Steps between C-alpha positions, in 0.01 A plus 500: 500500500574587857753773388226659278249507790752653728596766251134584434431536877814715546408726210147546648655599839745738334240689299256508799787665704541753209142593519426495877833557683658818606845528347778377733865592481702188585759540776728233348559500129774462245494803267766412240659598182735321265797697386610333178857560384522278196481703187492805731121460536476700828861580593759607395352737239784392266791260546765754418377767743751631756518353844381835638190507278415138584525574868290814468236331292477211743471732797215691330332174410504384860373830623203480263428135583506583872270801448252265329501268803715219369656299777678218317738510200588212272826618342641290208861425574564206255355519154719279280741320735647844566498733799380839623733453796860409567535133421798267493299256289315695229580807293354850541192536293498650153179670598684694773815624323455425131767228504464169672775461759566876528459642851334842562740785474512681741445178692183432693302184587136535389368227731675634803378850423134408446492287815622798709266744327201265531558435868532874566145530350361217704483264196600134470743414217462161329783414259338373179680230304426338168636161587556343155520757224856531359435717195175683435594552133794312362767726346340827636829603648855359575505240778758539777767240530393391847127449399369159574426431134873506441633342813245221488353476150386141580246645746324698231190427300502691173189618324466703180502846671604433862699277740406361840671302766400127473269422798567131456873527582548447880796747501276772369272465798798520733636795312171709529488417873861619540426834311199566727687392813774748417261792493316387817833475689642835387202728472227605742213391285156436636406242241603305195266497201483295186292594193290277264775383266584132536486290184436742208176655385576528130630305325399226731754236588480174296806286470769745604546315830454142374861399577473650840190307572669178384794570742313628812144365473539269795162348588307721255365354171299805415712807393237756616497357849881498503510868393260604769704308762814685381333830574363375826845378619650835416230687688552270807879536489484882473245520781716275732818702406333826599369374826834345606661850470233744609168337600319841498557550127185430317486302171221531254427437133270678251376227263292552194144540615356184342627168627248270315189623322288241685534680828338841450310471162774657297616437150841654479857374503548218742816547710491152650546343156689781319734649760502186708417724796341320794416770772243267670783268594706789629210607730426135606874439568536845669803596291377855459392760757268679259359444146434798274312389193494743209139558448533731208150467358182702555200422709264323268771397247364205292845337482609545854263685740680683785198441715520122457881468526525703812282273733659189345845614608369604838353149550830336390738682729484288814677686780718704261423862391340571162578841352356624169698614202315777301584628160496873578725608210233371257188590688604854605641584151300786335451281193337220710161402348357328810304649782670818640461368853621146439807528726289638786239217460786246517652654809164507678428139401839377622450682831159338553632154429599294808854375487634753259735745667580771258568600141816554302499709178692441185665717471633796703487739201127503508520653848804710460356647175158532659335335190139621477537632864569151623737613775239753614251222527734291703545785749129458575503126527820513703388789708633360829830324564487121495690229679613204308333161546655259755646172409458291809672196355826707503453682822200541745681643799380856580760766578479656838307819566688837485558636847487838681265654248475878574343802320527876522338787327744737343370794299234353273659153495490200724825314552500129585802333640558140610777246576578181326391188678712197567534238224219245473550128573625445144744793529304738278492862586290784344563519126228771455250683720134576429352821643119525546288799608140495634273779621413419857140436423610224264563143611869397464499244221834431338326277237369816336742641248336838491683585826854424378705825487829343396703184472858604562846337522593321823802720554269800558343515855346842461199618302376853447129533430467811288133441421368532859264791575672772705410487870298182462605245766225247421706251315599143570815385331611143448842376402574145407814319381537288182762239443654415165197276410251767601382325818363784724554541869233576753429884516660759712228760572500854632192718553590872498187609676598283798870573463591144567529151371247223511 
């Protein structure tokens, strides 16, 4: 009853803000897109394309995503116990080269490439893993000799059309943690991301793991509780493994949007009892840094109302971040029968909800292909650059302020220069810089995103303002430093009309 009252109150506040508030551009926000590689959904365009075409297509994709304002990429690197990167444990993906186990020729490493290209564009790159799926469609292609289904067939649960790793086998949990740890150790990823596939959707699991339950049930008498505990233990082990290697690497999961129907007045599939997915425990036990529920329904949906699910997730997050997964490929498709502005309504609603920190779109092709002018719309909603939300449980130490900020007018441009500061108390230096500009009659307020000119790489200590008015020396510029977790330093300020610092 209390949940329903809180949801009603939050919805009233939300819609009051819609009516009475001036629109605000958030300074901190995840603006994300999933890049699905399984079945070549987003990339590559085909699994027998040349390395050159794949690289070109991925470069064009990132340019278009950056132009639309996307600042975080979720790139699928493991679809069926395979790899879109050089792995000593799992074979190259069929979806990359047309033959499982076959390396790209000429050789390149897609994960290393996209990390480099994303960082050049100021984007975070989260490596997206499907933890359990071993074969999306049994017999679809020839399985490589080093695939886990051949080296450890006893770890596999077989269904009519697909195979998964058996979550009830302890060695499987350790294996998944090892696969993730290998990527965290060798690649400069910003995050690790799991999707919504745990125990299967359809057909649902029945007695396939009965012998595993008999062997490993321990204190559990209820197989459902045991299955959920298997997933929870895997999530915890992966989280601990990541933090032991690189504490700054974020870990998040995008579960199915409905946990149990009793929570938000829904009537859809129940992931708690079907997928044995227990995100409330992950949040309570703090074994994720963010949760990204897939809220793929419309506002007002009878089965699952986006406007009811959103506040429920926000209330459930504790001190972890809640992001919102939105089905842009469906809702921006020209054949979509719903409201033409459904996506914009959902973006606005998520922005106005306390404790939601951004939206992620499934999938990238809706933006890259500018479905129904969706990318054009995002350029308006993402008009100003955005910092990423902080995660103070990982790191709350501010980097030190850039020093020796100076400016000069040259031709029609103003050139800013500064020096790096010393490392902060935790050893962090500037990972990025934020450049703000204010007219001198404006109060300096770095909480206002409208004044951000650029967020640039920490290796660059010069900025050229090409948008300044020629001969106008009535600007105040501010430069701040960001560390890897987006903590922001105190500002360095220069007022050109005074020709000095303050």
